[in-house]
C-alpha positions, 0 to 999 in steps of 0.5 A: 675313199683315201687316194694312194697319193694322200696315203704316200703323203701322210705316210711320208710325214711320219720319220723313223724312231718318231714317237706316236699314240696308239689309241686301242679299243673303242672311243668310249673306251679307248686306252692308249701305248706310247710307240715308235716309228720303226718304218713306213712302205708309202706305197703300200700305205703301211705304217710299222710300230713298236711299243711296249706292254707295260703292265700285265693287264696289256694284251698284244694287238690282233691283225683286223683290229682297228686302231688310232695313231695319234702324233705330233705333225705340222705346226706341233699340231696333234692330229690322228688317224684310223689305221688297222692291224695287218700284223702283230708280233708277240712278246714284251716289246710287240711290233705291229704293220699297219694300213691306213684307213683314212685321213690325219684329222686335227685333235686337241691336245688333251690326251697328251695332257692326261692325268691320273690320280695317284697317292705316292710319297715322295722319297725325299722332298725339298723347298727352296727358300731363303737361299736354301733347300729345305726338307718336307713331306709331299705325296704326290696325288695327280700327275699330268705329261706337265706337273703334278699335285701335292698334298704337303707338310708346310705351306709352299707360295706361287713362284717357289721351286720344290725338289722331289725324288719319286718311286715311279714305278717298281724296279726303276729308278726314282724320278728326280724333278723340279717344279714351280709351284703354280697354286696352293691352298690349305687342305680341307681334310686337315689343319696341318697340311696344304694342297699344292700343283706345280709345273715340271722345271728342265725335265730331261726328255727321257723322264717325260717319256716316262712319265707319259709311259707311266700315265698311259699304263695306269689309266689303261690298268684301270679300265680293267 
């Protein structure tokens, strides 16, 4: 059983406004929300978070429900801890009060690099070569928190830069990103397209959070 001293130490390691991942559901069918620390009451063993209902299929968490909170903690290591919902509000931006139900445990960071398959045509795509930007056609075929997979209308080369403007989610401005190409191969399905993958370069923190939230929301919607 977790001691009061352990509870207080664990909660005090989280900061106000810190972004964390909130896991709901069973281990074999778990969905994730991006959440933010509102406060913690270390002496009471309680953590307060807020999160957003990004999709119509999302639901408000209920008192008594078990969840997982995953955070980047000491030495930038991903750790998670089980918690229990003590109180939950409704609305598009619910606030939940959580009671500690176990200790933090190290985990790998695959969840932070979750990848989702897509078919999103870029509103504008450009490739830098010969000292100038050149237009091309590009479709995003997968997205992770670190980069994208693409279908391109022309061959690119490893190390080149691509600039994309993507309609990521309805009602929001297009996401503007710059990529460094890491791999390229001919597309087996056609003779005139190429498959490429690249890592984000100089992605703004707000845009990085937007990408993570979109990935989590997209994966949750596919569970239904």
